[in-house]
N, C-alpha and C positions, 0 to 999 in steps of 0.2 A: 567447660567441656569444649573439645576441639572437633571440627568437622574432619572426617577422614579423607585422605587423598584417594582418588580412584586408582585401582591397581588392576593389572592384567588378570584375567580369569583363565585358569588352566582348564585343560580338557575335563569335561564331566562336571564342571562347577555350576552349570546353569540349572535353572529350576527343572525338576523332573516333569515328565509329561503329566498333565492333569493339574498342575499347580497354577491354575488360572484365576485364582481368587475366590472360587466358590468353595466354602467349607464343605467337608465331607458330610454325607447324610449320617444321622445317628444310626448306629448299627442295630439299636433296639427300638426303632420307631414302632409305635403301635399300629397294627393293621386292623382297621375297624371290622373288616370282613373275616378276620381270623377267628376260628371257633375253638381254639385250644389255649391252654395256659401258656403264657410266654415265660421262658426261663432266661434270665440274664445272668450276668456274673455277680449280681448283687451290689453293683456299685452305683446304682441310681442314674444310669445313663439317660433315663427318660426325662431327667431334669436338665438335660443339656450338660450333664456332668462331664468331667474330663474322661475321655473315652479310652479304654484299653485298646491296644493295637494288636495286629497280627504277630505271629511268632517271628516272622522275618520278612525281608524284602522279597516281594514276588510271590510269597506264600499266601494262601487263602487266610483271611483274618479270623482269628479265634480270640474271643474276649478273654482278658486276663484279670486276675485280682491285682489291683494297683494301689500304691500308697496315695495317689492323688484321686482315686476313684471317688466319684461324688463331688468332684471339685471343678476341674478346669477345662471346659471346652468352650472356645469362643462361639458366641451365638451368631448364627447366620444373619447377615444383614446389619449387625450392630456396628455403629460407627464410632463409638467411644463410650467411656464410662458414664454412668448416670448417677452422679453423687447424690446421696441422700435417699436413694430408692431403697425400699425395704420389702422384698417379697415375703409372703407369709410363710411361717414355719410349718413344715410338715405337709404343705400342699404339694401334690404331685403335678406332673406335667399336665397340660390341658388334655382331658380325655374326651374324645368324641364318641358318639354312640351311646350305648346303654351303660349307666353307672350302677344300676341295681337290677336284679332280675325282674323282668316284667314291668319296668318303669320307663317313663319317658326320658329322653336324653336330658342331662343336666350339665351345666358348665361347672368345671371345678373352681371352687372359690379360691381366689388368690393364687393362681397358677404361678409356679416358679419359673424364673429364667435361669440361666446358668449361674451357679454359685461357686465361689471359691470355698469349698468345704473345709479347707485347712486353715483359713485365716479368719473365718467368721461366717455366720449364716444369717439369712434373712429371718427377722423376727416377725411372727404373725401379728397382724394388726388386730386391735380389739374389734370384736364384731357384736352384733346384737344378740341378745339372749342372756340368761342368767349366768353368772360366774360359777355358781355352785350347782351341782346336780342335786335334785331333790333327794332327801334322805341320806346325803353324804355328809359325814362329819369330818372336820379336819383332824388328821392323825398326828400325834406327837412324833418326834424323831423316832425312826424305827431302827432298832438294832445297832445303836452306836457301838462302834468297835467291831462290828461283824465283818467277816472277811468279804472283800469286795467281789471275789470270784473272778476268774479269767484274768484279764488285764495282762500286764507285762509278764507276770509270773508264768502264766500258761503260754503266752507267746514266746517266752524265753526258753521253752523246752525244745526249741528247734535245734537239732544237731547240725554239725558242720556238713555232714554227708546227707544231702537230699532234702533239706528243708524240713517242714513239719511232717512227722510220721503219723498218719492217721491209723487209729485202731481199726482192726478188721471188723466187718459187720457180717451178720448171718446172710449168706446168699439166698436162702429161702425167704427171709423177711424182705430182702430187696426185690426178689421176684414177685412176691405178693403185692408189695407196694406199687411196683411197676404195672402190674395188671390193672389195679384200680386207677392209677393215673391215666393209662392209655384208654381205659374204658370211658373216662371223662374227657378224652381228647387232649390230655396234657402230655408233655414230653416224658417218655420213660426214663430219660437221663436224670430226672429229679428223684428217682427212687432211692438212691443211696443217701442223698441229703435228707430225704423224708425219714428214713430209718434212723439216721443219726439224730435228727431233731425230735422224732416222735416215739422212738423205741421200736422194738421188734414187731409190735402190733400196729405199725404205721399204716398198713393197708386197711385194717379194720377201722382205725381211727379216722382215716380220710373218708371212708365210706359213711361213717356215722356223722362226721362233721367235715364236709368238703372244704369249708373256708379255712381249715387248718393249713391248706396249701399256701395261704398268704404268709405263713411263717417261714417258708422256704426261700432261699436266696433268689432275689430278682423277680419274684412273681408279683404281678400287679393286680389291681382291684378288678378291672373289667374282665380280663381273662379268668380270674378266679371265680367271678360270678358265672361265667360261661361254663366253667368246670362244674360248679355246684348245680347249675341247671341241668347239665347232662346226667348227673347222678341222682338228683332228687326229683326231677320232672316237675309236676304241678305243685309239689310241696316246697319248691324254691320260691321264697318271698323276700322282698327287701327288708321286711321288719323282723326277720328271723333273728332271734337272740344270738345264735351262734355267729351269724354274719357280723352283728354289731360288736361282739366281743373281739372277733378277729380283727376288725377294722380299728378298734381302739389300740390294740397292740401294734398293728402295722403302722398306724400314724405316729405312734410314739417312737418306733424304730426308725421311721423316716426322719423324724425330728432329730434323733440321735445322730443320724448320718450328717445332718446339718450342724451338729455341734451342741444341740440342746440336751440337757439332762432331764428337763421337765417341760411341760407345756401348760399355759394358762387354761383353766377349764373352759372358759368362753371360746378360746381359739380351737380347742379340741372339739367342742360341740359344733362349731361352725364347719370344721372339716368333715365331721360325720354327716351333718345336714347336706353338705355338697355332694355326698355319696349316697344320697337317698335313704339315709337312716331316719325314720319318721319321728322318733323321740330321742334325740341325741343326749339329753340330760339323763334319761333313764338308762341309756346305754352306758354312760360313764359310771352311773351309780352301780349298775350290774357288774361292771369290770372291777370296781373297787370292792364290792361285796364278795366277789369270787377270789379276791386276793391277787388278781392279775396285775393290778397297778396300785400304787400308793398315792395318797392325797395329803397335801400339806397346805397350811395357810400361806398366802403370798405376803411377804413383808412389804411395808410401804417403802417406796423408793426414797422418800425424804420425810422428815418429821412434818406432821400436819400443821398447817397454820391455824390460827384461832378460828377463822371462818370455816376452814375445812373440818376442824374438829367439831364445830357446831353442826355442820351438815351431817357428819358421821353420827352424831347423837340423834338427829332427826330420823336417820335411817334405821335406828334400832327398833326392833319389834317390841311388842307389848311385854315380852319377857326380859327385855333389856339386852338381847343378843344382837350384835352388829352383823351385817351381811359381809363376811370376809371373803375376798376373792381367793380362789384356790389354785394351787398348782398340782398337776397330775404327772406322775413319773413312773417309769418302769422300775421295779424293785432293784435290779442289778446296779443301776446308776445311782439311785437314791441311797442304797446301802454303801456304795463306794464313796459317796460324798460324806456320809456319816462316819465311815471307817477312817477316811483321810483326816477329817476334823478331829476325831477321837485320838488318832495317833499323834497328830501335831500337839494337842494339849498334853498327852501322855509324855512326850519328849520334853516339853517345857517344864512339867511338874516333877519329873523324875531326875532332872539334871542336878548334880551336886558339885560339879567342877572337879578339877585336879590341881590342888594347891602346889604340888611338886613341880609343875610345869611353869617355866618362866616365859609366859606369853608376852610380857612387855619387851623382853629382849628380842623375841621373834618379830614383834611389830616394829621395833626400832630398825631392824635389819631388812624390813620389807622393801620391795622394789619401787613402791609408790605410796603416796599418802592414802589412796583408797584401799590398797592392799593392807596397809597398817590398820586402817579403820575396820576392815573386815576381820582381821586377826583378833583385834581387841574385842570386837562384838561377839565373835564366836567363842572367845575365851569365857564369856559369862553367860552363855545361853545354849540350851540344847537344840534350838531351832532358829535359823536365821534365813531371811529371804534377801538375796543379793541381785541387783539388776545393773545391766550395762551392755555395751556393744561388744564387738569382736576383741578390742584391746582389753576390755575388762575381764576376759577369760584368764588373764595373768593373775588376777587377784585370788580367786579360789584355788588356783594352782599353787600360788605362794603359801596359802593357808595349809594345804595338804603337805607341801614340802616342809613347812615349819613343824607341823604336828609329827611327821615321820622322824624329823631330826630330834624331836623331843622323846622319841621312843613310843609314840602312840601308833596304833593300827589305823592308819588313815589311807583313804582311797578317793580317787576322782573318777566319776562316771560320766561319760559322754553319751549322747543319744545315738550317734552313728559310729561306725568303725573308722571313718575318716577323722572324726573328732577325737576318738580314742588314740589314734596314731599321733595326732598333734600333741595330745597330753603326754603320751609316752616319751616324746622327744625331750620333754623337760623333767618329768617325774620318774621315768624308767618304766619298763614293761610291767613290772609287778604292781605298780601303784595305779595304773590306768586301766579302766575297764569300760565296757559298754553297759548300759542299763539292762539290756536283755541278757547278756552273759552273766552279769552279776547275780541277777535273780535266778538264773538257771543253774548257777554254781559252776559254770565252765571257766569263769575268770574271777579273780578276786579272792577273798578270804575264806569262802565257804560258810557253812552254818555251824552254829554252836549246838549244844545238846538240846536247847529249848526251841530250836528252829530259827532263831534270829541270826542275822549276819554277824560274824565274828570280827567286829570292828569297833573302833572308838570314835571315828569321825568319817563322815561321808559327805563329799561335795558333789552335787549333781549339776552338771552343766547342761546347757540347752533345755532348761526346765520348762520353757514355754511350749516345748513339743510334747510334753507329757499329757496324755489323756487322763481322765479322772481315775480310771481303773489302774493304770500304770502308776500314777502318783500314790494311790492308796496302797498298792502292793509294796512300793518302796518304803513308805512310812511304817507299814506293818512289820517289815523285815528289820528295821533298825532297833537295836535293843535299848531298854531303859538305861538312862544315864549317858548315852552316847550323844554326839553332836551330828546334826543333819543340816546342811546348807543347800538350799535350792537357789541356783544361780541361772538367770535367764535374761533374755532381751525382750522387754515389753513392747518394742516396736515391730518385732519380727512376726512372721506368720504363726498362727496358733496350732494347736495339736491336731493330729490326724483323727484321733478318737474324740468322743464327746467330752464336754467339760472345758473349764478354764482354770485348771488347778493353779497355775503360777499366777495369773492375773488376779484371781480371786484371793489368793493368799496375800498378795500385795495390798489389795483393797480392804481386806478384813482388818489389817493392822493389829493382828493378835499376837505377833512375835516381832522381835527386832528386825528392822529393815536397813539395808545399806545400799545406797545408790552410788554407783561408781562415778567419779569425776575424771576418769582417764579418757581423753578423746581418742577416737580411732585415727591413726596417722595417715598422712599423705593425701593426695587429691581424692582417692576413692573414699577414704575415711571422712574427709570433709563433705563430700557429696552425700554420702549415706547419712551423716549426722543431720544435714539440712533436710533430707527427705523425712527423717524421723520426726521433725517438728513441722512438717507440712510445707516445706519450701523446696522448689526445684530451681536452682540457680547455677550459672556457669562457675566452674572452678578452674584455677590455673593448673595446667598439667604439662609442664615443660618437656617431660620425657615421654609424652603420649601415654600417661597412665590411664587417662580417660579419653575415649574417642567416640564421637557420635557420627553415625552413617545414616543420613536421611534417605528414605526410600519412598517410592511413589505407589507401589502396588505389591501384592504378595509375591509375584514372580521375581521382582527385583530383590525383595527381602531374602528369598531363598538363595538367589544368585550371590548376593553380597555376603550372606552368612557363610556359605561354603568358601568363598574367596578369602574371607578373614581367617577362617580356621586353617585352611590348607596353605595359604600363601602369606598374607599380610602380617598376621601376628607372628609366625615363625621368623619371617624376614626382618621385621621392624622391631619386634620386642624380644625375640630370642626364645620364645616359648614354643616348643613343638606342638604339633596338632594333637598328639596323644595326651598332652597335659592342658589342653584348652577345652573348656566345657561350654556347650551351647545350652541356654535356658530360655524357654518360651512358656506362655501361659497354659497351653493345653495340648492334648494329644491330637484332637481333630482340627479341622479348619485348614486353610490353604497354607498356613505357616505354623502348623502344629508339629509335634514331634514325629508323627508318621511321615509327613512330607519331607521334613528336614533330615530325618535319619536316612530316608531313601537316597536323597541327594548326597549326603555326606558319605554314606557307604559306597556309592558309585565312585566317588572321588578318592576316598582314603583306603578302602579295602574291598574292591569289587570282587564279586564271586557269585557262584550259583546258589548259595544258601543250601549246601548239601546236607547240613545237619539240622533238620527241622526249620529251615529258613536261615540258619546261621553258618558262618564260616570261621575257621580259626583266625584270630586277630580282631574279630568284631568286638566293639565296645557294647556292653549290655548292662542292664540292671536285673537283678533277681529279687523278686518280691514274694518271699515265702508266706507272709501274712500281710493284710492291708496295713499300711503305715510303716512297714519295714523295707527299706530300700538298700540293697547291697550292690554297689557298682562292681563290675568285674570285666574280665576279658575272656572270650571263648578260647580255650586251648585245645579242644578236641571233643570227640564223642566216643562213648563206649556202649556196649549192648544195654547197659543199665540206664544210660542217660547222657546228659550234656555236661562236660567238665568245664568249670569256670575257675579262673584265678581271681579271687576277690581280695579286698584289703586285709582281711583277717586270715587269709589262707585259702586253700582249694575248697571248692564246693562241687559236689556231684548232684545235679538236678535230675530226679527220676524222669524217665521218658514221658510218663503220663502227665507230669507237671510242667514240662517245658513250654507248651503252648499257652498255659494259663499263668505262668509266673516269671517268664523271661521275655524281655523286649530289648530292642536296640537302644543305645544310650549315648550316641554322640550328642544328641539333643534330649534333654529331660525337662521336666516342669519345675516350677518354683518349689513346690512341695517336696518333690524328690530331691532337690538340691539343698533343702534346709538342713543346717547342721554340718554341712560340708564346705570345703574351700578348695580352689584350684589356683595355680599360678596365674592363669588368664581365663576370663569368661567372656562369652559373647551373648548378650541378652537381647532377645528379639521381642520387640514391642509392636505387635500387629495392630492394624487399624480396626479389626473386628473383635478385639478382646472383650469389649463391653464391660460388664460388671466384674469380670475376672481381674481387671486392672485396678487394683486398690493400692493404697499407700503401703500397706504391709507387704504386698507382693513385690512392689518395686523395691522397697527397702531390702527385703530378703534377697532378691535376685541380684541387685547391684552389689551387695556386700559379699558375694561369693568369690570375688576376684582378689587375690593377694597382691599381684603386681600390676595387672592390667584389666581394664573393663572396656569393651566395645559395646555400644548400644546401637542396634539396627532399629532405627526409629521410624515406624510407619504409622504411628497414632496421631501425629501432629500435636494439636493442643490437648488431645485426650490424655497424654502422659502427665502434663502439668495439672490438669483437672483432677486426675486420680490422686496425685500426690497432695494436692490441696484439700481433697475430700476427707471423709471419715477414714480412720485407720482400717476398720473392717466393720461389717455388720455385726450387731450384738448377738450374744447367745444367752439363752435363759438357763441359769444354773441356781443352785441353792447353797453353794459352799460358803459364801460370805456370811450368810445368816447363821448357818450351822456352826461355823468357827466362832463367831461372836457369842452365840448362846453358850457353847461349851466353855469358852474361855471365861465367861462371866459367872459360871456355876461355882 
């Protein structure tokens, strides 16, 4: 990598006022003296998560639903990554004050620091206490093949005009819920969410069980206890069964935000104990008995040695039953894993092939040896898992092209519109779709009479970005006898939603796997390949394909970033500012997207923000649902909302949704950038990134540039330490076990 030459800075390129190195305060910090339920945007900001920003420069900040929510905010005072650290799963931010009604303050066990929620999550450490709740029996697989519910199928229902259309709710029900919420000191704005979550009798339900408020977006434990105290008075106790049940669900949802589809029973009990639940084991048993959660035996990580086996025999009780550690999970994620595994096995067993297709001829004409290997493998199997970097995308593309040439109904699905556009350049518009649009029926072949997709072969690229529910929805939609190829990059950041569908399918070895041997080209490809194996080394870049700009502090980082985008890259590389993307770890902090976007807007498109904080020409992202990022440009405003021009066409964002779903996007986060590429990228590596700076984040961010990569390096040795450290913190999932069990049946 080369050091960049200093360049003149144009007007407005300096750091904006306030960019003095102090990260912004969390917008949702808990106020100990507050006596009402706090409502956040549901993104877990109290974890130091990547924070949503305001609607526009100079406007008052309103939190938004964000694809990186729950992920990327640099921790104040952090000086670099801490390799090997593992915060506990499901633990919330340290809570001061009362953690249960009428109890003494207790510290939260294993409080989380900021986590990169899309590349991996902290795994809770084993804690004291029995693994199994008394009276709880391990349950066999539940509902194999059952619909996963929600997932990409439901998310895919978003129309091009105005994002997700919410069904109307009864105004009287909303008013009744609002009255109860406000009686308990909670924000009345939660009323509509309460009706959607609890039904038209939400007000009555909240009065009968105030802790149901924990199921609403962004509500935390301590304010929920305060709300319950206000409604129940002296009847509000920390040992209330209603409170324990609500906490079980809340903790598992929190774990899902961190990527886990289940928690170990001992960890869940430890989290309950930290929140003043007097009998955590009984609380877990009660939640299982009520059908709120499912329980499963935890498989051993490795085959037991002879001595371990002997110890296990000693642990057996007088009836000969061993004490098996248990996993506890919410039914929606458990059923999604069951459904995905069941669908994978169905595709493998229903496949009969098509003897009339000359696959060997197609393989002989493939553009690379790895593409030929993929074609030959897919010719003989209904399910294939393919892995590789950016250059490896050519291989599933070649497979789809060969299948279409043979007369098969073949399609390639990308996770983003940017990825779909790149596929369409090779395959044509008809053959390239996004996962969301394919499931929604707005792109691709549509559905057959039985509800399955009307296709013979589907290659899904960017498969590492699929959450468990999205992956299950895809597999469920592929008909018997068809071919499905999951193609992804095992080194890149993981899914926005919970689960590790792609990585678990690779690990399960239950279907043919093809690992690409096609290297990513050029200096950027060489650098990214080294990062993938944990090395950060200089690469030769004679045409300035890779440039490193060392900076001493956040103010200089902002200054240099604006200079690169507005001046240096257009002049030296020939890539205009509108085709150069800035990527940084988080929204908050002195070098987060908020500060960078303010500085970049001032230089590239200054204006008063007359449309809810935006001006025509502003670069933005629209986030209709968490995990869905649509880059676009503001073209104007109408009485009904904000008009954007996005990669897949025009989008009208309703006025009510602008503040919560649109943000400036000259600078975005690594998670928002995943699955997309630009001619040039400027990656900002701040010194306070802390645990957000992981190998998979660096790998993903650096790989977004097609022709040029500038690295604004403020982390010193922290960057090399992050690359040499673990790829990402682990997630607790069950898919590997379920796949292996079903495949063995």
